[in-house]
Phi, psi and omega in degrees: 000135180240152177282148179273013182285200185270011178087358179265147175268084182214173181272150174261054182218141178298146185298332181289344179265354183299314178300322178294320178297313182294314181291328176293319177294321178298319178297313180295323177293325179295334176286332185267330186277131176297134180086006181264000185291335180289341178261352189301312184294321177295320179291325178294318177298317179297318179297315181296322177294316179296319180293320178298315179297317181292321181289331176287330178285342187265025178236159180283129183248006181279143177291140181232137178226123179255126179235122180287151175288140180289333183292335180275348184271353182279000000 
């Protein structure tokens, strides 16, 4: 069975989201593994910080100004 990708062994995720992905998986694994509950809250905090940082990077930061055409207002 072959993947329909581009033939590269890589992730289909933007690089800025990788820390969030890794910390999120670590958090979810801590919920499933026996004895992992003592790390759960720290991992959840780390995941939320990583996700916040990644989501802030994924927005447009350029100033935008919309001006209507005067010919349409008559």
